[in-house]
The first five atom37 places (N, CA, C, CB, O) and aatype in JSON, in Angstrom:
{
  "aatype": [12, 11, 9, 2, 16, 6, 10, 9, 14, 6, 16, 3, 9, 11, 12, 10, 15, 9, 16, 10, 10, 6, 15, 0, 11, 11, 13, 18, 2, 3, 14, 5, 2, 19, 11, 16, 13, 11, 6, 17, 5, 11, 5, 1, 15, 16, 2, 4, 7, 16, 4, 9, 15, 11, 11, 11],
  "atom_mask": [
    [1, 1, 1, 1, 1],
    [1, 1, 1, 1, 1],
    [1, 1, 1, 1, 1],
    [1, 1, 1, 1, 1],
    [1, 1, 1, 1, 1],
    [1, 1, 1, 1, 1],
    [1, 1, 1, 1, 1],
    [1, 1, 1, 1, 1],
    [1, 1, 1, 1, 1],
    [1, 1, 1, 1, 1],
    [1, 1, 1, 1, 1],
    [1, 1, 1, 1, 1],
    [1, 1, 1, 1, 1],
    [1, 1, 1, 1, 1],
    [1, 1, 1, 1, 1],
    [1, 1, 1, 1, 1],
    [1, 1, 1, 1, 1],
    [1, 1, 1, 1, 1],
    [1, 1, 1, 1, 1],
    [1, 1, 1, 1, 1],
    [1, 1, 1, 1, 1],
    [1, 1, 1, 1, 1],
    [1, 1, 1, 1, 1],
    [1, 1, 1, 1, 1],
    [1, 1, 1, 1, 1],
    [1, 1, 1, 1, 1],
    [1, 1, 1, 1, 1],
    [1, 1, 1, 1, 1],
    [1, 1, 1, 1, 1],
    [1, 1, 1, 1, 1],
    [1, 1, 1, 1, 1],
    [1, 1, 1, 1, 1],
    [1, 1, 1, 1, 1],
    [1, 1, 1, 1, 1],
    [1, 1, 1, 1, 1],
    [1, 1, 1, 1, 1],
    [1, 1, 1, 1, 1],
    [1, 1, 1, 1, 1],
    [1, 1, 1, 1, 1],
    [1, 1, 1, 1, 1],
    [1, 1, 1, 1, 1],
    [1, 1, 1, 1, 1],
    [1, 1, 1, 1, 1],
    [1, 1, 1, 1, 1],
    [1, 1, 1, 1, 1],
    [1, 1, 1, 1, 1],
    [1, 1, 1, 1, 1],
    [1, 1, 1, 1, 1],
    [1, 1, 1, 0, 1],
    [1, 1, 1, 1, 1],
    [1, 1, 1, 1, 1],
    [1, 1, 1, 1, 1],
    [1, 1, 1, 1, 1],
    [1, 1, 1, 1, 1],
    [1, 1, 1, 1, 1],
    [1, 1, 1, 1, 1]
  ],
  "atom_positions": [
    [[41.83, -27.69, -66.09], [43.28, -26.61, -66.89], [43.98, -26.26, -65.81], [42.88, -24.95, -67.76], [43.63, -25.56, -64.87]],
    [[45.25, -26.93, -66.07], [46.18, -26.99, -64.78], [47.19, -25.79, -65.22], [47.04, -28.66, -64.5], [47.62, -25.89, -66.37]],
    [[47.59, -24.78, -64.52], [48.59, -23.64, -64.47], [49.83, -24.25, -64.08], [48.21, -22.47, -63.46], [49.97, -25.19, -63.29]],
    [[50.92, -23.48, -64.88], [51.77, -24.21, -64.32], [52.94, -22.8, -63.62], [52.38, -25.41, -65.58], [53.77, -22.39, -64.42]],
    [[52.95, -22.33, -62.58], [53.23, -21.19, -62.17], [54.53, -21.17, -62.12], [52.67, -20.85, -61.1], [54.85, -20.03, -61.76]],
    [[55.78, -22.02, -62.35], [56.88, -21.21, -62.61], [56.7, -20.57, -63.71], [58.03, -21.83, -62.68], [57.67, -19.81, -63.73]],
    [[55.99, -20.35, -64.78], [55.8, -19.77, -66.36], [55.37, -18.19, -66.08], [54.36, -20.73, -67.38], [55.62, -17.34, -66.93]],
    [[54.75, -17.88, -64.93], [54.38, -16.85, -64.48], [55.92, -16.13, -64.48], [53.52, -17.04, -63.16], [56.93, -16.66, -64.01]],
    [[55.85, -14.91, -65.06], [56.93, -14.16, -64.44], [57.28, -13.38, -63.27], [57.12, -13.55, -65.07], [56.62, -12.34, -63.42]],
    [[57.75, -13.31, -62.49], [58.34, -12.81, -60.6], [57.31, -11.33, -61.22], [61.04, -12.39, -60.0], [56.09, -11.25, -61.08]],
    [[57.95, -10.6, -61.7], [57.28, -9.33, -61.88], [55.42, -9.39, -61.78], [57.84, -8.82, -63.45], [54.7, -8.83, -60.95]],
    [[55.1, -10.15, -62.76], [53.19, -10.33, -62.64], [53.01, -10.75, -61.03], [52.34, -11.99, -63.9], [52.47, -10.07, -60.15]],
    [[53.63, -12.07, -60.93], [53.66, -12.31, -59.57], [53.34, -11.25, -57.91], [54.91, -12.75, -59.67], [52.5, -11.25, -57.01]],
    [[54.63, -10.47, -58.3], [54.41, -9.25, -57.1], [53.08, -8.35, -57.44], [55.88, -8.09, -57.04], [52.37, -7.81, -56.6]],
    [[52.94, -8.3, -58.68], [52.27, -7.27, -59.09], [50.62, -7.99, -58.5], [52.59, -6.93, -60.93], [49.92, -7.3, -57.76]],
    [[50.25, -9.14, -58.84], [49.69, -9.2, -58.22], [49.12, -9.46, -56.63], [49.65, -9.4, -58.78], [48.08, -9.35, -55.99]],
    [[50.42, -9.84, -56.49], [50.0, -9.84, -55.12], [50.02, -8.5, -53.72], [50.82, -10.91, -54.77], [49.58, -8.61, -52.57]],
    [[50.74, -7.22, -54.42], [50.44, -6.16, -54.38], [48.7, -5.74, -54.42], [51.24, -5.73, -55.33], [48.18, -5.29, -53.39]],
    [[47.97, -5.92, -55.55], [47.03, -6.03, -55.77], [45.82, -6.53, -54.9], [47.27, -6.45, -56.57], [44.81, -5.87, -54.69]],
    [[46.12, -8.09, -54.3], [45.64, -8.55, -53.32], [45.64, -8.0, -51.88], [46.06, -9.51, -53.39], [44.68, -8.07, -51.11]],
    [[46.68, -7.51, -51.64], [47.13, -7.25, -50.54], [46.45, -6.17, -49.48], [48.29, -6.98, -50.87], [46.08, -6.14, -48.31]],
    [[46.56, -4.85, -51.25], [46.08, -3.67, -50.84], [44.19, -4.05, -50.77], [46.7, -2.37, -52.03], [43.66, -3.31, -49.94]],
    [[43.43, -4.77, -51.3], [42.34, -5.35, -51.32], [41.84, -5.51, -50.12], [42.41, -6.36, -51.9], [40.86, -4.97, -49.6]],
    [[42.74, -6.47, -49.63], [42.56, -6.79, -48.4], [42.57, -6.08, -47.55], [43.13, -7.45, -48.1], [41.58, -5.96, -46.84]],
    [[43.81, -5.31, -47.31], [43.79, -4.14, -45.89], [42.52, -3.36, -46.43], [45.48, -2.84, -45.64], [41.74, -3.24, -45.48]],
    [[41.92, -2.7, -47.75], [41.05, -2.32, -47.8], [39.85, -2.49, -47.25], [41.08, -2.33, -48.49], [39.04, -1.68, -46.81]],
    [[39.82, -4.12, -47.36], [38.19, -4.49, -47.11], [38.11, -4.95, -45.54], [37.58, -5.94, -48.24], [37.03, -5.18, -45.01]],
    [[39.6, -5.07, -44.72], [39.66, -5.51, -43.72], [39.65, -4.21, -42.68], [40.71, -6.41, -43.76], [39.91, -4.43, -41.49]],
    [[39.39, -3.05, -43.08], [39.31, -1.55, -42.72], [38.05, -1.23, -42.45], [39.76, -0.63, -43.75], [37.76, -0.35, -41.64]],
    [[37.48, -1.69, -42.88], [36.07, -1.37, -42.97], [35.66, -2.02, -41.74], [35.29, -1.89, -44.3], [35.89, -3.22, -41.82]],
    [[35.05, -1.63, -40.43], [34.8, -2.54, -39.33], [33.69, -3.25, -39.42], [34.75, -1.95, -38.19], [33.4, -4.18, -38.67]],
    [[32.81, -2.69, -40.68], [31.42, -3.51, -41.11], [31.73, -4.76, -41.67], [30.53, -2.77, -42.21], [30.77, -5.53, -41.65]],
    [[33.05, -5.34, -42.31], [33.35, -6.31, -43.11], [33.97, -7.09, -42.43], [33.92, -6.04, -44.14], [33.99, -8.26, -42.81]],
    [[34.83, -6.61, -40.95], [35.12, -7.33, -40.04], [34.11, -8.2, -39.46], [35.61, -6.64, -39.29], [34.14, -9.43, -39.34]],
    [[33.25, -7.4, -39.12], [32.02, -8.22, -38.15], [31.35, -8.71, -39.13], [30.94, -7.34, -37.11], [31.13, -9.88, -38.79]],
    [[31.02, -8.57, -39.85], [30.78, -9.72, -41.01], [31.7, -10.97, -40.98], [31.01, -9.08, -42.46], [31.13, -12.05, -40.82]],
    [[32.62, -10.97, -41.07], [33.58, -12.1, -41.53], [33.45, -12.82, -40.36], [35.17, -11.73, -41.94], [33.13, -14.0, -40.51]],
    [[33.69, -12.27, -38.79], [33.61, -13.09, -37.53], [32.35, -13.5, -37.49], [33.95, -12.42, -36.26], [32.31, -14.72, -37.29]],
    [[31.25, -12.97, -37.59], [30.07, -13.54, -38.24], [29.91, -14.68, -38.64], [29.8, -13.04, -39.12], [29.32, -15.56, -38.0]],
    [[30.25, -14.77, -39.4], [30.78, -16.23, -40.84], [31.45, -17.04, -40.13], [32.0, -15.85, -42.36], [30.97, -18.17, -40.03]],
    [[33.0, -16.69, -39.28], [33.52, -17.33, -38.86], [32.82, -18.53, -37.89], [34.27, -16.56, -38.52], [32.74, -19.76, -37.98]],
    [[32.32, -17.49, -36.85], [32.0, -18.27, -35.75], [30.22, -19.41, -36.16], [31.86, -16.88, -34.31], [29.86, -20.39, -35.5]],
    [[29.49, -18.82, -37.37], [28.6, -20.04, -37.73], [28.87, -20.92, -38.42], [27.65, -19.84, -38.21], [28.26, -21.98, -38.3]],
    [[30.07, -20.73, -39.54], [30.84, -21.81, -39.82], [31.41, -22.92, -39.17], [31.56, -21.43, -40.18], [31.43, -24.1, -39.51]],
    [[31.96, -22.25, -37.97], [32.44, -23.16, -37.06], [31.42, -23.65, -36.07], [33.53, -22.59, -36.4], [31.91, -24.66, -35.56]],
    [[30.43, -23.45, -35.65], [29.22, -23.91, -35.06], [28.57, -25.08, -36.1], [28.19, -22.56, -34.81], [28.28, -26.24, -35.82]],
    [[28.46, -24.52, -37.14], [28.0, -25.33, -37.98], [28.11, -26.51, -38.39], [28.08, -24.98, -38.6], [27.23, -27.37, -38.4]],
    [[29.54, -26.62, -38.86], [30.39, -27.77, -39.7], [31.36, -28.11, -38.62], [31.24, -27.24, -41.23], [32.11, -29.02, -38.96]],
    [[31.55, -27.66, -37.46], [32.98, -28.42, -36.45], [34.19, -28.71, -37.18], [0.0, 0.0, 0.0], [35.25, -28.27, -36.74]],
    [[34.16, -29.31, -38.09], [35.66, -29.79, -38.92], [35.64, -29.24, -40.04], [35.93, -31.35, -39.26], [36.3, -29.66, -40.99]],
    [[34.94, -28.29, -40.09], [34.97, -27.53, -41.47], [36.37, -26.81, -41.49], [33.67, -26.36, -41.64], [37.09, -26.82, -42.49]],
    [[36.74, -26.11, -40.15], [37.87, -25.19, -40.03], [39.19, -25.87, -39.71], [37.57, -24.17, -38.98], [39.17, -25.84, -38.48]],
    [[40.18, -26.4, -40.01], [41.01, -26.84, -39.06], [41.91, -26.15, -38.64], [41.49, -27.76, -39.32], [42.46, -25.21, -39.22]],
    [[42.22, -26.76, -37.13], [42.51, -26.04, -35.9], [43.72, -26.4, -35.58], [41.62, -26.25, -34.81], [43.81, -27.42, -34.89]],
    [[45.01, -25.69, -35.97], [46.35, -26.43, -35.94], [46.65, -26.45, -34.06], [47.77, -25.37, -37.06], [46.21, -25.64, -33.24]],
    [[47.58, -27.74, -33.8], [47.18, -28.06, -32.59], [48.75, -27.89, -32.5], [46.25, -29.45, -32.21], [49.33, -28.06, -31.43]]
  ]
}
């Protein structure tokens, strides 16, 4: 299924963005979530090597 994002009203995009941002802030305000995320990042970079693209 292909979604034509040009058909999504600007107000809907803004509301979804606000909701996503608030959820991300809430998630990362919890030190345990930050710790778990950093551990996941480290494990992924160690086990996968090229899975995470690094900007040069």
